[in-house]
N, C-alpha and C positions, 0 to 999 in steps of 0.2 A: 334126900334130894341133893344135898351138897356132894355126897359120894357119887351119885349118878352123874352129876354135872362134871365132876373131876374125871370120872372114867370116860365119859364122852369126849372131853377135851384131850385126854391122853391117847385116844384111838382115832381121832379125826384124820390123821395122816394115812390111815388104812382104808378110808372110804374111797371106793372106785366107782360106785353107782352114781347115777344122776342125783343131784342134791339141790333142793329148793328151799330157801329160807324166806319166810314171810314175817314181817314185823311191823307193828304200828309205831310210828315215830312218837306218839304221845303216850306210849306205854310207861306207866309208873311202877308196874310190878316187876318187869324185867327190863333192864336198860337196853335199848336198841344197839348200843355199842358192843354188847356181848354177842349179839347175833352177827354183827359185822365181823367181829374177831373170829367167831366160829367159822363163818363163811371163808375168811381169808386163810384159816388154818387147814381147812379141808383140802386134801390133795387131788380130788377128782378133777378131771378136765371139764366135765359137764356140770357146772354149778351156776345157780342163779340166785340172786337176792332181790327181793321186792320189798321196799319200805313204803308204807302208806302214811302220808302226811295227815296229821289230825286224828288218826285212829288209835285205839287203845289196845289193851292186852288180848281181849277175846275177839279176834278178827271175824270168826264165823258164828259167834253167838252173842257177843256183848255190844254189837254195833247196830245202828239203824239198818233196816232191810236193804236200802240202797247200797250201803257200804258192804254188807254181806254178799250181795249179788256181784259186786265188783270183785271181791276176793275169790268167790267160787268161779267166776269166769276166768280169772287169771290161773287158778289151779287146773281147771279143765283144759284150758288152752296149753298150759305147760305140759300136762300129761299127754294130750293128743299129739303134740309136736314130737314126742319121744316114742310113740307107739308104732310109727311107720305105717299106720293105717290111712291110706289115701282117701278112704270114704268117711273119715271122721269129720265132724262138723266143727266149725269155729263158733265158739260161744262168746257172745259179746253182751255187755250190759244193755238193758233196754234204754237207759238214759245215760247222759254224760254226768257222772256223779262227782267229778273233780270240782265242779263249781259249787257243790253243796258241802264240801268238806270244810269244816271250820278249824282254823289253827287254834291251838290251845295256848293261852298266854300265861306265863308263870306256872307251868305244870298243869294244875287242874282248876285254877281259879280265874275268874274274870276281873279280879281286883275288888269285888264287892262281897267276897266270901261265899258266893254261889257258884257251883260248878256249871260250866258251859255244856256239859254232857247231859243229854235228855234223860229224864227219869224213866226207868223201865217199868212196864206193867208186870206186877207179880202174878197176875192171872193168865198171862200169856195168851191173850185172845179170848178167854172165856167170858169176859165182861162185855162182849159185843162191840168193842172199840175198833173193830176192823183189822186187827192184827192177825197174821196167818198162824195157824197151829203147825203147819208143816212148811218148811222153806221150799220155795218153788224153783230151786236151781236144779241143774241136771245131775248133781252129785247125789 
């Protein structure tokens, strides 16, 4: 993994294709500053960085459905803007999710030793809890 990261860093100046960086600001697996640095080092003119306050490492799988919908909407809109297809649809989240994003204090703890991050269901919807088995985005 380290070798791949170093190779990527060494070749970022060669990237000329559109470049989209997405990163959760509360990510404790990979420092968001690394993504910011990679974004700055890429030499392409068409580059975008999107940082999501309060979101973690798994933007499309480890977040609540509302956050995943927001990320997929951003991805689809970014791709549509670059296809030149005038018939493409604008994808927007069903709700304004920014008011529901909780800021993480002190990394992952609320000061009482408990994570603010909701516990995931290991059954992925098989327990009848109303969770979707297939994500409903256009991706």
